[in-house]
N, C-alpha and C positions, 0 to 999 in steps of 0.2 A: 517693253521700254528699251530704247537704245542707250548704250553706254560705251565709254572708251577708257581704256587704261593707259596711263602714262607712267614712265619710269620702270625700273627693273629691280632696284634695291628694296630690301624688306623695310617695312614701315618701322622706324625706330623712335617715333614720337611717343612719349609717355607723360603721365600726369603725376604731379605731386600735390595732391589736394585738388580743389575745384578750380582754382584760378592760376595754376602754374603748369606750363607745358615745357618739356625739355627733350633734347635729343640724347638718347643713351648711346654714347660712343666713348672711346678711350680718351679722346681729346677733350679738354675742358672747354666749356663755352666761354666766349669772350664778348658777348653783347646780349643785352636784354631789350626786347621789343615789347612795349606796352600797347596792347590793342584792346581798348575798352577796359574791362576789369581783368583781363587775362594777361599774364606775363609769359613771354616766350624766351627761354634761355637758349640762344642759338650761336652759330659761328659766322663770323663776318665773310669769310672767303666765298662760300657757295652762294650767299645772298647777293653780295655786291657784284658778282660776275654776271648776273642776269637782270639786276634792277638798278638803273641809274638813280631812281628816287631814293633808294636806301643808301646809295653811295653818298649822295648829298647830305642826308640826315646823319650818317656816321661821321662824315667829315666835319660837320658842325659840332658833334659831341666830342670829337677828339680835341678840338680847340678848347673846350670847357672841361676837358679831362673827366667826362661823364660817360659811363658805359651803358647808359639807358637812353633809348629814343622812344618817342611817343607818336603814334599814328592813330589817334582816336576817330578820325573821320574817314577811314578806309571803308568803301562800300562792301557790304557783305559781312563786316565784323570779323571776329576771331576765326570763324569757320572758313571764310573765304581766304583770309590771310594764311591759314595753315595749309590750304591747298597750294597756294603759291610757294610757300616755304618748302613743302615736300617736293614740289617740282624742281626747285633750286638744288635740293639735295639729291635728286635723281631717284627718289623713293616712289614706290607704287602709289598712285592716286587714281581714283575712279571718278570720271565725270559722267553725269547723267542729266536728265531734264530738270531736276530739282536744284542742282548746284552749278550748272554750266554758266548761267548768266551772272551769278554772283562772282564766280571765279574770273569771268571775263572782265567785269567791272573792276575787281580788285587788281587784276593784272594791268589794266589801263592806268589805274592809280599809281601802281609801282613802276610804270613805264617799261614793261617787259615786252618791247617791240622786237621785230625781226632784225632791225638795224643793230641792235645791241649784240645779239647772238643768233645765229641761224637756227631755226626750229624753236624759237622762244615760245613762251606760253600763249601769248595772244594768237599767234599763227595756229598753234595746235587747236585752240578752242574754236577759232573761226572755221577751220576745216570740219571739226565735229558738228558745229551748228549747221553749216551749209549742206553737208553730205548726209547727215543722219537726222538730227533733231527736227529741223524745219521741213523735212520731207515726210515726217510722221504726223498723223492727224492728232492723236491725243497728246503726244509729246509737245507739239506746238502750243496746244492749249495750256499745258502745265507750265511751259516756259513763259508764256504771256502772263500767266497768273503770278509767277515769281518776280516779274519786273516791277510790280507795284511797290515793293519795299526797296527798290534800288533806283528810284528816281532821284535826281534827274539824269544820273549816269546812263541808265538803260535807254532813256529818251535820246540823249546826245549821241550815243553810239548807234542809233537807228535800230536798236534791238526790238523795241516796241513796234515800230513800223514794219519790220521784217516779219515778225510773228503775226501781226494783224493781216498782212497781205497773204502770208502762207495759209492762214485759216480761211480767209475769204475766198481764196482761189480754190481750195479744196471743197468748200461748201458750194461753190458755183459750178463745179464740174458736173458733167452728165451723170446721173445716178447709175447708169449702166456701167460706168467706168470705175465705180467705187469698189476697191478690192481690199480695203482695210477694215479693221473692227471699229464699231461705233456702238453707242448706247441707244437702244430703242425699246422702251418698255411699252409694249402693246399686246393685245390679245392675239395670239398667233392663230392662223388658219389651221383647220384639221390636217391639211396636207403638209403643213410646216412641222407639225408635231408627229407626223407619221401615223396619224389616226384616221386618215381618209379611207373609208371602206372600199373605195374603188382604186386605191393606190396599187400600181402594178409592180412595185419594188424598185423601179428606176428612180433615182434621186433627181428631182427637178431643180433647176437653177432658180433660186428665189430672187425675185425682183427687189431692187432697193427702193424704198419709198422716197418721194421727193423731199420730205422733211427729215431725212435720216440724221442730219447734223444738229437738229434743234436741241435735243436734251443735253448733249455734251457741252454746248455753249452756256448752259445754265450754271455751270461751275464757275464761270467768270464773275468778277465783281462788276458793278454797274458801269464804272468808267471804261473798263476794258471791253465789256459787252457792247457798249454804245459804239465804240470805235470799230469793232468787228462788223456790227450790223450795218453801219454806214458804209463800210468798205464793200460789203456784200451787195447792198442796194446800188452802189455806184457802178459795180460791174454789170448790172442790168440783166443778169441771167436767171434770177430767182423771181418767181411770180409773187405778186403782192399777198395772195392768200397764204403762201408758205411763210412769208415774213410775218404776217399776222399771227400765224400759228406759233412761230418762234417767240413772239412777244407774249402770247398767252401762256405758253409753257414757262417762260421766265417769271411771269407774275405769279403763277401758281406755286412755283418752287421757292421764290425769294421773298415774297410778301407773306409774313406769318398770318394765318387765319384767312387768307384770301379765298381759298377754295370753299370755306364755310360761310363766306359772305360777311365776315366781321374781322377786319384787319386789326391786329394787336401790335401797337408800335413799341411796347415795352419801355425801356429807358432811353431809347434813341429815336424819337419821333422824326427828327430832322432827316435822318438817314432814309427812312422809309418814305417820307414825303418827297424827298428828292428822287428816289427811285421810281415812285409812281408817276411823278411829273415827267421824268425822262421817258418812261414807257409810252405815255400819251404823246409826247413829242415825236417819238419814233414811229407811231402808227402810220401805215401807208395811207395815202390820200384817196386811193381808189375805193369807192363805196362797195361794201360787201366783203372787203378783205379780212375783216374780223366780224364776229357775230354780235348781234345787238345784246345778247345776254352777257357777253364779255364786257362790252362797253358799259352796261349798267352796273356790273360788278366793280368796274373801275370807278364809276361815278359814286357808288356807295362808299368805296374805300377813300376816295378823294374827299368826300364829306366828313368821314370819320377822322381822317388825318389833317383836316383843315388846310387842304391845298389851296393854292391861289385861285382867284376868280377866272383867270385866263384858262387854266387847266379845266375847271368845271364847265365853263362855257363851251369849250371845244368838245368835251364829252357829251354835253347836252345836245349840241348841234349834230354830232355824229349819230348818237342814239336816236334822236328824233327822226333822222332821215331813214332809219331802218326799223322803226318802231313796230311795223307790221310783223316782224319776225319774233318779237318778244313774247314771253309768257307772263301771266299775272304775277307769278312768284318773283320774277325778275324785278318788278316794280315796287316790291315791298321794301322800300329803303327806310331804315330806322331814322327817327327824328333825332337830330343833335340837340335840340332845345329841350326836349322832354315834355313840351306842352301837349303833344299828341304822340301816339305810338309810332306812326309812320310820317315820313316827310312828304306830305301831299303837295306842298308848294314846289318841291324839286321835280316831282313827277309831272305836275302841271306845266312846268317849263319845258319838259321833254315833249309832252303832248302838243303844246303850243308850237314848238319847232316843227313838228309833223304837219300840223294844220296850216301853218303859214308858208310852207315851202311851195305851195301852188302859186301864190302871188309874188314870191321872191323877195318879200320884205319882212325883216325880223321886227316883231313888235317890241315896243318899249313900254315900261310902266309909266304911270303919270309922274312919279317922282323923278324919272329919268328923261323928262320931256326936253330938257336942255341938251341932251346928248345927241350925237350924230346917229341917225338911224341907218343901220346897215342894209344896203340894197344888194340882193343876190339874184342870180339868174333863176327864173321860175323852173320848177321841176315838176314834170307830169306825174301825178299820183293816180293810179288806177282805181276804179270804183271798188274792186275787190280788196285793195289795200286799205281804203277808207273804212270799208265794212269790218275788216279784220281788226283795225285799231279801235273802232267803236266798240266792238264786242270785248276787246281786251280791256278797255277802260271800264266797261260795265262790270266785268268780272273783278277788276281791281277795286272798284267802288264797293262791290258786295263784301270784300274783305275788310277794307278800311272802315266801312260803315259800322263794324262791330265795336269800334273805338268810341266809348261814350263821350270822350272829350273832343271829338271831331266836330268843328262848327259847321252849321248848315251852309253858310255862304261858300265855304271851300268845297263842300260836297256838290252843291249846285253848279259852281263855277266849272269844276272839272267835267261834270256831266254835260253841261251845255257846250263845251268845246267841241264835242263830237256829235252834237245833236243834228247837225246838217249833213252828216255823212249818210251815204246811201246804205242804210241798214234795213233790210226788209222785215226784220223781226226785232221787237223791243222787249222780248222776254228777259234778256239780261238786265236791262235797265229796270224793269219791274222788280226783279229779284233784289237788285241793289237798293231800290226805294223801300221795298218791304223790310229788308234787314235794317235800314236806317230808322224807319218808323218803329220797329221793334225795340232797338237799342236806345231810342230817344223818345220815350213815352210822354215827355213833358212838352212836346211841340204844340204850339197854338194851332187853331183851325186854319188861320191864314198861312202859317208855315207849312202845314200839311198840304194845303192846296198848292202852294208854291212848289213844293217838292214833286207832287204828282203831275203838275202841269208840264213837266219836261217829257212825260211819257205820252206817246201817241197810241191811244187805245186801239186804233185801227190796225196797228202793227203787232198786236198781241196774238199769239197763236190760240187755237181753240182750247188747248189744255191750260194755257195761262189765263184765259178768260174764265174757265171753270174755277180755277183757284182764286182769281181776283174777286169774283162776285161773292165768294164765301169768306173773304178776308175783312174782318171787322176793323182792321187798322186803317183801311182806306176811307177817305171821305165818301159820304153817300153819293155825292154828285159824280165822282169817278166811277162808282159802281153802276150808276144809272147810264153813264156814257157807254160803259162796256156792254151792258145789257142791250142798249140801243144798237150798237154796231153788230152784236151777235144776231139781233133780230133782222138787221139789214142783210147780213150774210145769208140768213135763212130765207129771206124773201127773194134774194137774187139767185138762190140755188136752182129753182125750177127753170129759169132762163138759161142756165148753164148746163142743163141736162137732167133736171128733175131732182127730187128729194133723194133719190137713190145715190146721187153723186156726192151728197154731203157727208162729212165725218159723222161717226156714230154718236159723238157727244151732242152735236147739233140736232141730229134726228131725235134724240131723247128729249131735248129742249122743246122741239116742236110737238112731239107726241103729248108732252105734259102741259102744253099751253092751254090755259083756261081752267086749271085746277084751283083749289082753294088756296088762299094766300092772305097774308097780313100785310106787312110792309115789304120793301124790296129785299130785306134780309131776314124777315121772319119765316120765309118759306125755305130757307137753306140751313144746312148744318155748317156752322162757322169753322173755317180753317184758322188755326192759330199758328204761332211762329214756327213750330217744328215741321209743319207740312212742306214749307217752301225751301227750308235749309237744305243745301246740298244739291239743288236742282241744277242741271247743266244749263248754261246760258247761251251757248253758241249755236247758231243756225236753227233755233227753235226745237232743239232736241229735248223734249220734256217727258221722256219715258218714265222718269221717277214719279211724275205727277200722275201719269196714267195708271201706274200701279198703286198709288197711294189711296187709301180709303178715307172717308170723311172723318173729321176729327172734331169732337165737341169742345166746348170752352175749357173743360178740364184737361184737354190734351189727349184723352183716350178715345178710342172708337166707341161711339154710342149710337143706339137707335131706339126710338120710342116704339110703341105698338103701332102707331101710324106708319113709321118708317119701315116696319116689317112688311106691311102691305105693299109698300113701294118695291121693296127688294124682291118680292115674289114675282113681280112683273118685269123688273128691269135688270137685276143683277145677273140673271141667266144670260143676258146678251152682252155683258161686259160693260154696261153703262151705269152701274149702281152709284158711282160718284156724283152723277149729275141729276139724280132722280128728284132731288128737292129743289132744283133751280127752276124757277118759273119765269116765263116771259109773256104773260097776258098783256094785251095792249092796254088794258085798264090800269095796270101798275104804272106804265110809262105815262099815260095821260094824266093820272092823278099827280105824279111827281112833277111833271112839266107844268101842270096847272098851278101847283103850289108855288113854282117859281114865278109864274105870271102874276099871281095875286100880290106877292110881296115886292116884286121888282128887284133889280140887281143890287140896290143900295139899302134894302131894308134890314139886312142882317150881315154879320160877318161871314156866314156860311149858308148859302141858300139851300144847300141840301138838307139843312135842319131848321129852316125858317118856319114861321107860323103858317097855317093854312092846311091844305090837304096833306102836304108832305109830313107836317108835324103830327097830324092825326094818324097817318099811316105808321109813323115811327112809334107813336104811343100804343097802337094796336100790337106792335111787335114785341112789346116789353114782356108779355107773358109767353108769346109764342117762341122766343129765342131759346127757351129751355126744352122745347119739344120739337119733334119733326112731324110735319103735317103729312097726312096721307093725300095722295093725288088721285083724283077720279079719272 
C-alpha cells in the first residue's frame, strides 16, 4: 500500500478521556473546536494561518466572547479534522488509501487551498492521489470504497469518477501488461506450483488470465461496483463472457447462500433484492455470456427474494434461450407457495420460452389476453438442442413426480410442451410416467390413460420395452401396444438382415413365442417400483435395466420351479430377464378381439373391458404368483 508522510514535528496530540484531544505544549490552548462528540483544545495561530473557514468561525466567536466553535458537519468527522489540524501544526501525519479521501474532503471543507498558503494540504493530497494512489490497483479499489461514507463531497470533488476510471482502465488493459498484484483464487497448474515432473528448473513467465480483476472488485458495494462495471463495458475492451464471469463471482460472494441455491436475506431483504436486480440489469445482452445454470440460480433467488416481475421475466427469457445447457438439478426451484415441493409453473415458463423462440412470439396466458403480445425475431433452434431440452424435461419430471402433491395437469402440461421435439427415444418420458404412477396410486383409469398417452411406444428402446411389459402400473392397453411394436420390430428384422441382426432381448422373445401363457401379464414376472428407479434417461442408455434381474411383487428376486427351467436355457446367454415375456400372435388377437366386441365406448378402459380380454385377465389371477415354464 502506498503512503505519504507530511510534516516533521513529533506528534503532540494527546487524549484526556475518550472525547477530549489536546496539544501537549508549553503554551496554553486558546480555542476549543467541537467536532461531533470530540473536543479539540488547540491554538488559533497555526489553524487560522492555513484555514480561511476557521478564520471566519473564530471571528464570529470573538464577537460573542465565546472560545468554542462547532463544526459538526465536517466530512470525515474527528479523524479527518485531526489530520488537518496536525498538518497546520507541522506535525508528522501519514496519508494512505484509507484516510486520503477523508482528509481531502475535510481540507476542502476548511478551504485549505493553495491560494491561502503555498503547499497547503489540498495540493499535497492531490499530488499523492494522482502520483501514487490512483496508479495502484488495490489502492484505487480501497479509495473508491471509502468514498461511500463521504458523499456528496467525494462526488462533487470528482474523486468517485477518478477512482472509477482508474479501476476501469486497469481492468481493460491487456493482461500481458499487468505487473501488479491481484487476487485470483483458482486451482493452480502443476507447473505453477513447481510440481511438474517435466519442469527443467527454469521459471516460466505465468500468463495473466483475462478475468484477473474479477475477484478484487467483489470487495466493492453494489453502487460502486455498478459504476465500475458500466465504465469497463463502456471502454469496450472486455469480452462479454468475462463481464458475465465478473457478475457471477460477485453474486456468489455478496448474496448469502447463493452458492447453495437458497439465498438468505436476513434482516435486510431490500438490500439483497436490489443487489440481485442490479446484477440482472448488468448482464451482457450477448447470448452465452453467462451460463444457463447461473441464470437459473438467479431466477431461484429472485423468486425467494420476491423480486419484481420485470426481473423475473428477463431471467426467464434468458434462461429459456439457453435451456439446452442446463442440468435437471438446475431446474429444481423450490416453490414459494408451499403447495408443491418445486415451482413447476416457473420451470414451465422457462420451457415455454425455449419452445416459442422458433416462431418469435411470446405466448400469453388466457388471463393476460388483453395485454400486448411481444413479437420477437425468430431464433433457429437445432434439432439436437430440442432433443436435449426434451430429455432435460423428462429427467426433471422424473424428479418432481416424486412429489405426491404435484397435480396431474401440471405434469401433463410440462411433458406435452416438448412432445413435438425430435427425440428419438422416449425412455426418459417413460421413467417420469412410471415414477408419477408409483407416487400417485389413486389415479383413475382415465387419468392413467391420459398420462401414458403422451408416450410414443415406438420410441421406447428394447430395454425399456422389456421393463414396461412387466410393469403392473401401466394400463393393459399400453402394454399391448408395446408388445405389438416389439412384434413389428421382430417381423421387420429379417428384412434388415435377418434375426442375427436383432438385439439379444428380441431374439429371446422370438425364441419363446408360442409357449404357454395366460393373460398378457400372467406370463411375466412383474417389475415393481424399485426396478426403474435410477435408470438413466438420456439417449436410451439403459444399462442398469440390462443388469437388473426380474423382481416379484414383493420386491425381491423370485423364481418358481417353472422359472428355473427357463433359466437353464436362457440365463446362460444373458437374456434371463426376458424369458417370461411372451409374444404369441394369439395373445394379441385375443386382446384386440376383446376391444372389437365391446367397442370404444363400452367401458372406461378397454384394456380391461368384458370379452376375451377380461377372460384373459381372469386367467392371470392365479398365474401372477408363479412364473410359467416356456416350452
